[in-house]
N, C-alpha and C positions, 0 to 999 in steps of 0.2 A: 143262084146264091154265090156270093163272093167270099172267098176265104183267104186270109193272109197266109203266105207260105210259112211252113214250119221249118226252122233251121236247127239241125242237130249237129253239134260240134264239140270238140274237146275244150277245156278251159283255155289252152294256149290259142287255138284258132278263134275262140270266142273273143278274146281280148284283141286279137289282130283285126277281126272283121266286124266288130260290134258297131263302129261308126257307120260303116257301109250299110249294115242291117238296119240300124236306127234311121239313117237317112232315107233308105228305101221305104221303111215303114211309114215315115212321116209323109213322103210323097204319095205312096199308095193310100195311106189313110185319108189324106186330104182329098184325093181323087174319089175315094169311096164315099166320103161324106158329101161331097158335091153331087155325086151320082144319086145318093139317097135324099137329096133335097136340102141338106144343111147349108147354112151360110158359111162359106169359107173365104169371104172377101176381105176379112180383116188382114191388115198388112202393117208390119212394124218396119221402121226405118233401121236398117242394119249398117248404115254408112259409118257409124261410130266405131265399128269393129275393124281393127287393123288388118285382119286376114280375110275380109269379105271377098276379095278377088280369088281366093282358093275354093270358094263354094261353087260347085258345078252349076251350070246354067239351068239344067233340068230341075234342080232342087231348090233354086232361089225363091220362087214364089211360095213353095210349100214351107220353106224355112221362115220366110217372112210371116206367113200365117201362124206357124207354130210358135214363133216368138211373140206375136200379138196376142195369142191365146194363153201364153204363159207355160207352154209345154217345155220350152227350152229357154235357157238364160245365157249360156256362155259364161265367160269370166267378165271382169270389168272392161277389158279391151279386146278380147278375142273370142271367136266361136270355136276354134280349133277343129275345123272340119276334117283334117287329116290325122287328128290325135286319136287316142283310145278313150274308152269310157269304162267305168267300173260296172259291175252288175247292179250295184245300188243306184247308180245314175240312170241306167237303162230302166230299172224298175220304176223309178220316179217318173220318167218320161212316159212310160206306158200307163202308169196309174193316172197321171194328169190327162192323157189322151182319153182313157176310159171315162173319166169324170166329165170331160168336155162333151162327149156324145150322149150323155144322159137325156 
């Protein structure tokens, strides 16, 4: 049985580390789905985002998949991989992820 790690933290540390947690969850989630036999080959073109070079190489394929599946959108021109996310943004990403694996 595969379980996602549970992260307990204060509101301050939550805001500081949420991008890393979400990024890890997307990478781990796409890996889990692939392991379970789901098709995770969808890939969005991220070249239109001005900060694509800031995305870690280990997360690039998972982010392309997440964008193709509509889990993440970024802004009009940026993905802000080093920025922070609100709890509402994280909740939307997780909800979309859960809807994807139905």
